[in-house]
C-alpha positions in Angstrom: 7.4 -20.4 -10.0 3.7 -21.1 -10.7 2.2 -19.2 -13.6 -1.3 -18.5 -14.9 -1.9 -20.5 -18.1 -2.6 -18.4 -21.2 -6.0 -18.7 -22.9 -6.2 -19.6 -26.6 -5.4 -16.8 -29.0 -9.0 -16.1 -29.9 -9.7 -15.2 -26.2 -7.9 -12.0 -25.7 -9.9 -10.6 -22.8 -9.8 -13.6 -20.5 -7.3 -16.2 -19.3 -7.3 -19.4 -17.3 -5.4 -19.2 -14.0 -4.0 -22.2 -12.1 -1.8 -21.5 -9.0 0.4 -24.5 -8.2 3.4 -23.3 -6.2 5.7 -26.2 -5.5 5.0 -28.0 -8.9 6.8 -25.6 -11.2 9.1 -27.0 -13.9 12.5 -25.7 -15.0 10.8 -23.9 -17.9 8.3 -22.3 -15.5 11.2 -20.9 -13.4 12.7 -19.3 -16.5 9.5 -17.5 -17.4 8.4 -14.2 -15.8 4.9 -12.7 -15.4 3.9 -10.4 -18.2 4.1 -7.5 -15.8 7.7 -8.2 -15.0 8.6 -8.2 -18.7 6.6 -5.1 -19.5 8.4 -1.9 -20.6 6.7 0.1 -17.9 8.0 -2.1 -15.1 11.5 -2.5 -16.6 11.7 1.3 -17.0 10.6 1.7 -13.4 13.2 -0.6 -12.1 15.9 1.0 -14.1 15.0 4.6 -13.1 13.8 4.4 -9.5 16.5 3.0 -7.2 15.7 0.6 -4.4 17.0 1.8 -1.0 17.9 -0.6 1.8 17.8 0.9 5.3 18.4 -0.6 8.8 16.8 1.5 11.6 16.7 -1.1 14.3 19.5 -2.3 16.6 19.3 -5.7 14.8 21.3 -5.3 11.5 19.3 -8.1 9.9 16.1 -6.0 9.9 16.3 -4.3 6.6 13.6 -2.1 5.1 13.4 -1.9 1.3 12.1 1.3 -0.2 11.3 3.0 -3.5 11.2 6.7 -2.7 10.2 8.8 -5.7 9.0 12.3 -6.3 9.9 15.7 -4.9 11.9 15.5 -1.7 10.4 18.9 -0.7 7.1 17.1 0.1 7.2 16.5 3.9 4.0 14.4 4.0 4.3 11.7 1.3 2.1 8.8 0.3 3.4 5.6 1.9 2.3 2.3 0.2 2.3 -0.9 2.3 1.9 -4.3 0.6 -0.3 -7.3 1.5 1.3 -10.4 3.1 2.3 -11.7 -0.4 3.7 -8.5 -1.8 6.9 -6.6 -2.1 7.5 -2.8 -2.4 7.7 -2.9 -6.2 4.1 -4.1 -6.6 3.1 -0.4 -6.3 5.2 0.6 -9.3 2.1 1.8 -11.2 1.2 4.2 -8.4 4.7 5.5 -8.2 5.0 6.0 -12.0 1.7 7.8 -12.4 1.5 9.9 -9.2 5.1 11.1 -9.2 4.5 12.4 -12.8 1.7 14.6 -11.3 4.0 16.0 -8.6 3.3 13.6 -5.7 6.0 12.0 -3.5 5.3 8.3 -3.2 7.2 5.8 -1.0 6.6 2.1 -1.4 8.0 0.1 1.6 8.7 -3.5 2.2 9.2 -4.2 5.9 11.6 -6.7 7.5 10.8 -9.6 9.8 8.8 -8.5 12.8 6.9 -11.0 15.0 4.5 -8.7 16.8 2.6 -5.5 16.1 4.5 -3.4 18.7 7.8 -4.3 17.0 6.4 -3.4 13.6 4.9 -0.1 14.8 8.2 0.9 16.5 10.1 -0.1 13.3 8.0 2.1 11.1 8.3 5.0 13.6 12.1 4.7 13.5 12.0 4.6 9.7 10.0 7.8 9.5 12.3 9.5 12.0 15.3 8.4 9.9 13.7 9.8 6.7 12.8 13.0 8.7 9.1 12.6 7.9 6.7 13.8 10.5 3.5 12.5 9.0 2.4 10.3 6.1 -0.6 9.4 4.2 -0.8 5.5 4.0 -2.2 3.4 1.1 -2.3 -0.1 2.5 -3.5 -3.3 0.7 -5.0 -6.1 2.8 -2.5 -6.7 5.6 -0.9 -3.3 4.7 -4.2 -1.6 5.4 -4.5 -3.3 8.7 -1.0 -2.3 9.7 -1.7 1.3 8.6 -4.6 1.4 11.1 -2.5 -0.2 13.9 0.3 2.4 13.3 -2.2 5.3 13.5 -3.6 3.7 16.7 -0.1 3.3 18.1 0.9 6.9 17.5 -2.5 8.5 18.2 -1.1 10.6 21.1 1.6 12.0 18.9 0.0 11.5 15.4 2.2 10.3 12.6 -0.6 9.4 10.2 -2.4 12.2 8.3 -4.8 9.8 6.4 -5.3 6.2 5.3 -6.6 4.6 2.2 -7.2 0.9 2.8 -7.7 -1.4 -0.1 -9.5 -4.8 0.4 -8.5 -4.5 4.0 -10.0 -5.5 7.4 -10.3 -4.2 11.0 -10.2 -7.5 13.0 -7.9 -10.5 12.4 -10.5 -12.9 13.9 -12.1 -13.1 10.4 -9.2 -15.4 9.4 -9.9 -17.8 12.2 -6.2 -18.6 12.6 -5.3 -17.0 15.9 -4.5 -20.4 17.5 -2.2 -21.3 14.6 -0.4 -18.0 14.3 2.1 -18.8 17.1 3.4 -21.8 15.2 3.6 -20.3 11.7 7.4 -19.8 12.3 7.8 -23.6 12.4 6.0 -24.3 9.1 7.8 -24.9 5.8 7.7 -22.1 3.3 5.8 -24.3 0.8 3.0 -24.8 3.3 2.8 -21.1 4.0 2.8 -20.2 0.4 -0.1 -22.6 -0.4 -2.0 -21.1 2.5 -1.7 -17.7 0.8 -2.4 -19.0 -2.7 -5.7 -20.5 -1.5 -7.0 -16.9 -1.4 -6.0 -16.1 -5.0 -8.6 -16.2 -7.7 -8.5 -19.2 -10.1 -10.2 -20.1 -13.3 -11.2 -17.9 -16.2 -10.8 -14.2 -15.6 -9.9 -10.9 -17.3 -6.3 -10.7 -18.6 -5.5 -7.7 -16.4 -6.6 -9.6 -13.2 -4.7 -12.8 -14.4 -1.6 -10.7 -15.0 -1.8 -9.2 -11.5 -2.1 -12.7 -10.0 0.9 -13.9 -12.0 3.0 -11.0 -10.8 1.9 -11.5 -7.1 2.7 -15.2 -7.4 6.1 -14.3 -8.6 6.6 -12.0 -5.7 5.3 -14.5 -3.2 7.6 -17.2 -4.5 10.6 -14.9 -3.8 9.8 -14.4 -0.1 11.8 -16.4 2.5 10.2 -18.6 5.1 10.8 -16.1 7.8 9.4 -13.2 5.8 6.2 -15.0 5.0 5.7 -16.6 8.4 6.2 -13.3 10.2 3.7 -11.6 7.9 1.1 -14.3 8.4 1.7 -14.1 12.1 0.9 -10.3 12.0 -2.0 -11.0 9.8 -3.6 -13.7 12.0 -2.6 -13.0 15.6 -5.6 -11.9 17.7 -5.9 -8.1 17.2 -8.5 -5.6 16.3 -8.7 -1.8 15.6 -9.9 0.7 18.1 -11.5 3.3 15.8 -11.9 5.9 18.5 -8.1 6.4 18.3 -8.4 7.1 14.6 -11.1 9.7 14.9 -8.8 12.5 13.6 -7.5 10.4 10.7 -9.1 10.9 7.3 -10.0 7.4 6.0 -11.1 6.2 2.6 -12.2 2.6 2.2 -11.4 1.1 -1.2 -12.9 -2.2 -2.2 -13.9 -4.3 -5.2 -17.3 -5.9 -6.0 -16.0 -8.9 -7.8 -14.2 -12.0 -6.4 -11.6 -11.2 -3.8 -10.4 -12.8 -0.6 -12.6 -10.8 1.8 -16.3 -11.5 2.3 -19.2 -9.1 2.4 -19.3 -9.5 6.1 -15.7 -8.3 6.5 -16.5 -5.3 4.3 -19.6 -4.4 6.3 -17.7 -4.6 9.5 -15.1 -2.2 8.1 -17.9 0.2 7.1 -19.3 0.1 10.6 -15.9 0.8 12.1 -15.6 4.0 10.0 -19.1 5.3 9.4 -17.8 8.7 8.3 -15.1 7.3 5.9 -15.2 8.0 2.2 -15.8 5.0 0.0 -14.1 4.2 -3.2 -15.9 1.3 -5.0 -14.4 -0.5 -7.9 -16.7 -2.8 -10.0 -13.8 -5.2 -10.5 -10.1 -5.7 -10.0 -9.8 -8.9 -7.9 -7.5 -9.0 -4.9 -4.9 -6.6 -6.4 -6.7 -3.7 -8.1 -3.6 -1.4 -7.6 -2.2 -3.6 -10.5 -5.3 -4.6 -12.5 -7.2 -1.4 -12.2 -4.3 1.0 -11.6 -5.9 4.0 -13.4 -9.0 3.9 -11.2 -7.0 3.3 -8.0 -4.7 6.2 -8.8 -7.7 8.5 -9.5 -9.2 7.6 -6.1 -5.9 8.2 -4.4 -5.8 11.7 -6.0 -9.3 12.4 -4.9 -8.5 11.3 -1.4 -5.3 13.4 -1.2 -7.0 16.5 -2.7 -8.6 17.3 0.7 -5.0 18.1 1.9 -4.2 20.5 -1.0 -2.7 23.8 0.0 -2.0 22.5 3.5 1.3 21.4 5.1 0.1 17.9 4.8 -0.1 18.0 1.0 1.6 15.0 -0.7 2.0 17.1 -3.9 4.8 19.6 -4.6 2.6 21.7 -6.8 0.2 22.2 -3.9 3.0 23.1 -1.6 4.4 25.6 -4.1 1.0 27.3 -4.5 0.5 27.4 -0.8 4.0 29.0 -0.2 3.4 31.5 -3.0 0.0 32.5 -1.5 1.6 32.9 1.9 4.4 35.1 0.5 1.8 37.3 -1.3 -0.2 37.7 1.9 2.9 38.6 3.8 3.9 41.1 1.1 0.5 42.7 1.1 0.5 43.0 4.9 3.9 44.6 4.9 2.9 47.4 2.5 2.1 50.6 4.6 -1.3 52.2 4.2 -1.2 55.1 1.7 -3.0 58.4 2.6 -6.2 59.0 0.7 -5.7 62.8 0.4 -2.8 65.3 0.1 -3.5 66.8 3.5 -2.5 70.5 2.8 
């Protein structure tokens, strides 16, 4: 597995990153990213179980989930990873937000080769979990898929809101539509190098370097079918029809330092959702949910706050307050009017 090289000891704030999948040594394979070895991540993996669910007729299509927080929450936050990610990359969101009473589900989807299959798979998953609606936090491809699912279910809505992080609205920006149909034939090494080409390299902040190390580790663990199917979804000709998402609350989260998406892509997303809230981060690279998790988590809370005290709240404390208030109102309305005088 490729690793970011550590900077000299006198440089604590920055590190040099080289990404060379396919040239790893035996020693490299024995070493894990700093995040993987951290107490926080190890504690997360030991306390939050990973679920594996099959909701399709094909038994090989297995969803992997981390579902944490109060089960009484009927409209949780669903996190969808980028093409290179797995469900556990959102562990910082799960740890922080569930401590505040939110229910968070991080999902890693199986191999799907077209958007209709993927949308139908997610619909079946929500049905299995008995979840009517979700809020979706999607990073890059995850954000695009969140929009496509909202579009797919717009006649019978299953998406209450979307927070898209470093995402896009039209796959044509990748200029790979002609190659997408043959991704399934390409070796895993070639596909991984394609993805790695979008990762930052050179000297950067330690937090960003650590996030890249971790994502490289996750990318290296994906099979050829997993990666080729994700890149097919990412690059096949498709675009969002925003008129079908007019009733979905949207927040656009992006970073202003180096990331895979250009300013043109960002501007097109803004044009697609002129009424959307914007959450700007000064830095964080391609994976701010790891490198700037505190800021990202705060923006997620701000986004979800608009659903407080409604049936679409992702927080159990909000639901409890709403239920208590309803009970008080019903109790007050059931008390008979008392006469003002004795009436002799």
